[in-house]
N, C-alpha and C positions, 0 to 999 in steps of 0.2 A: 980618750981611747975609742969611745963609741964612733966619733967622727972618723977616726983613722980606720976603724974596722969597716965602717960603711963605705968609705972611699975605696978601700982595697977590694971590697966585694964588688962594687960597681966596675972597677977596673978589670977584675977577673971575668965578670959577665960580658963586658964589652969585648974582651980578648977572645972569649969563647965564640961570641957572635961573629966577630971578624974572621976567626979561623974557619967557622962553618961556611960563611959567605964566600971566602976565598976558595974553599974546597969545592962548593957548588959551581963557582965560576970556572974553575979548572975542569970540572967534570963536563960542563956544558961546552967548553971550548975544545975538549979533547976529541980526537978522531979515532979513539981506541974503542974499548968495549961499550961505552955509552952511546956511540954514534956509528954503529957497525956498517951502516949503508953509505957513509960519506964517500969512501973510496970507490964505490961502485956507481956513484951518481952519473958520471959521464957516460957510461956504457949502458947501464940498466935502467936508471931512473930519469936521466935526461935533464936534470936541473940541479941547482944548488939548493942548500937548505934555507937560504934567505930569500929565495925568489918569491915574487908575488905578495910582498908584505902588505898587510892591511886589506886583503880582499875578503876577510871574514871567514875564510876556510882554514885558518890555522897554518897558513903558508909561512909565516914568519917564525923562525925557530926561537926568537927572543920572547915570543908571546906564548908561553907554555899553556896558559889557561885557555887560550883560543884553540890551540892544537888539541887539548884534552876534550874539548866540547865542540866538535865540528858541527856546522849548520845542518839541521834536519832537511831531508829531501823534500818533504811536503808532497804536493800533487805532481806526480811524474807526468811529463807531457812528451809529445812527439813533435819535433821541429823539422821542417823541410830545409835542408842545407843544399845550396847550389853545388857545393863541392863534394858533399858526402852522402847525399840522399836523406833518408829518414834517420834522424838522430835522437837519442833519448836524452832529455834534459830534466833537471829538477824543477821545483816549483818557482824558482827565481830565474829560470832560463839558462842555467849553467850546464854545459855539456858534461855528460857522464862517460867515463872511460872504463875499459877492461884491460887486463894485463896478461900477456901471453904466458908468463911464467906461473900464473895461477892455474887452478883446475876447476872444472865445473862438475865433474863426476869423480869423486865427491867434491863439493865446494870447498876450496881452500885458498887462503890468501898467502902470497909469498912476499908481501910488501910490508915491512916493519921499519922501525927506526927512522933514519933520514928519508927513506923511501916514502914512508907514510906522512912525512912532513911535506915533501914535494907533491905527493899524490894523496891528499886526505881521504881516508875511507868514508863512504857515505853511510851514516847510521841507518839501521833497519827500522828503528822506532819512528813512527809517524809517517812512513812512506805510504803513499796511496796511489793506486793506478787510476789514471784519468783516461780520457778518450784516446784510443790508439794503442793502449798498453794492456796486455792480457794479465789480469789480476792473478791468474793461476801461475804465472811465471815468477811472481815476487816471492822471495825467500830470504833467508839470513844464514850467516855463517859466524861462528864464534872465533874471534881473533885470538892471537897469543896473549893479549892483555885482558882477555875476558869480555871485551866489548862485542856487541852484535853489529855485523856489517850487512848492508843490503846486498842481495844477489838477484840477478835477473837471468832466468834460464840457467841458474847454477853459478853464473860468473859474478864474482865480487865486483862491486861498483865503486869508482873513485871520481873525485874531481881533480883538477890540475891547478897548481899554485900560480901558474903564469896566465891563467884565464882570469882576467880582471873585470870582465863585464859579460852580461848575458849574450850568448851567441858566439863567443870566442871558442875556437877549437885549436888552440896552440899546441895541445898535447898530441894531436894526430900524428901517428907514426914515429913518435919520439923513441929513439933507440931501436926502432924496428920492432918494438914489443908492446907499445901502448897505442890503443885505437879507440876512437869514439864508438860508443855502443849503439847498435840498432835497437829497436823496441823489444826484440826477442833475446837480447844479450849477445847476439852475434856481432861481428864487425860491420859497422856502417859502410855501405858501398853504393856506387851508382851503376854497378855492373848490370843491373836488371833493367836499365832504361831501354825503351823501344827505339826504333830508328829515328823517329821524330816524336816529340812530346811537348807538353806545355809546362813552363815554370813561372811561378809568380815572382817577379822581380820587385823589390821594395820601391823602386823609382819608376819603372816602366809598366808595371802591371803584368798581365799575362803575355808571355812571349814564347816563341817556339825555340826549342833546343834540339841538337842532334843526339845521337846515341851516346856520345861522350859528355853530354851536359853542356856543350859549348853553344853559345848564342848564335842564332841563325839570322842573317841579314838579307835585305832587299836593296837593289840598286835602282834608283829612280830613272836612270837612262835606259833601263831594259824595257822589253815589250812583252805583254801577256797575250794580246789578241791581235789578229786572228790566230797567230801561232806564237809560241814561247820563243823569245829571242834575247840573247845576252849581248850587252854592249861592253862587257868586261873581257878583254883579251890580253894576251901577252903578259907584260909586267903586272897588269891589273889582276890577272888571274892568279899570279903568284902571291899577291898580297891578300886577295880575297878568294880562297880556294872554293871551287864549286862543290856543293853537297851532292854526293853520289845518290842515285835513285834508291828508294826503299819501297817495299811493298806497302800498299795502303793499309793492309792488315797489321803492319808493323809500326803503327802510329797510335797515339793516344791524345785525345783532346783537340786534334787538328781537323779543320773542316775537310771533309772528303771530296767536295766538289773542286775540280781543278787540281787534285792531288795526283800528280803523275810525273814521269820522267821524260826527258827529250835528249836528242843527240845534237850537240853543238857542231858548227862547221869545222872546228878543229878536232872533232872526233870524241871529245870528252862528253861523257854522259852526265846529265845534271838533273836534280830533282826540282820540282816546282810546288808551290803552295798557292792555290787558286790561280794556277797557270803562270805565276811569277817565279822566275828563276831564283834560287836561294843559295847563299854562300855562308861560310864562316869567315872570321877575320884573323889574320896572322898576328895581329897585335893583342889578341886575347890569349893569355897564357894559362888560364885555369877556368874550370867550369864556374859560371856565375859572372865572369867578366863581361862588360858591355862597352869596351873601349872603342868599338866601331860605331857606336850610336852617334848619328849626326855628322859623321866625318864628311867634309866637303859639302855639306848640305844635300848630299845625295845618297847616303847610306844609312839605313834605319833597321832596327830590330823588327821582326815580323810578328804580327798578332796571329792568333789561331785561325782567323779567316783570311789571312794573306795580306792584310793591309799594313802599311808602314807605320810603326808606332812613333808618335811624336812628330811626324812630318807635317810641314805647313800645308794647310788645305788651299 
């Protein structure tokens, strides 16, 4: 009888565990009340709940323990992005984002459930302001689950599940509501770039860019002295548009000597750096692109002193 009673007890216990497991599995798979953000993902959150698995930020909905304990922010830093300007990143170099449906005054997060899986909130605990970040702007907001989320300038901060390595900014403009954060909590932007400035390219070093952040180039067949003269005409000029003149005061980091405009024989006004005519490249589709570098052995990005970067001496 003892054996029969024990067997029956074990069977009953197993059945209870099985029932509980089945219920949890159904709950996790449901798109109902336990996963209220799932149906809004396409429009508001911009990703599925399974995106970015294994990136350490709780992006995988199957790993609830990781989602419950997102990575600490550590020392916040400011990264120079060729496409976005100054971007706020965590201690591991991951881009931090803000959500237009949140509020900064007062601080409030509107991202819960599946949204918080796709966009893991950044914990307030352990966040420290490093160079370029105003410590006074750091704050926190209490989320609906009681956890404390980091705020910058009042805006709650998030990471993005589909950013799998430092420097990624795949969450930029997702759904028209998610944007990389500037160091002050505002949206990161290149809008404040001067007419000509200098960007540090990871491969080419310091190179000149225009007001839109697009790489500026030199043509080795051009002439700088005794007068500026362009050898790029007709179809060439369509492929390599001339940079329009800008005021010397509307430049930053570019050598002032020989920084002037001139009028081409075709009537087009063009800017020069150290008297060399400068251009952009139609094959560059976004700020930071350097697809024109070395084309034909005659086109090169421009250094701040007007020299061709990487050209054979």
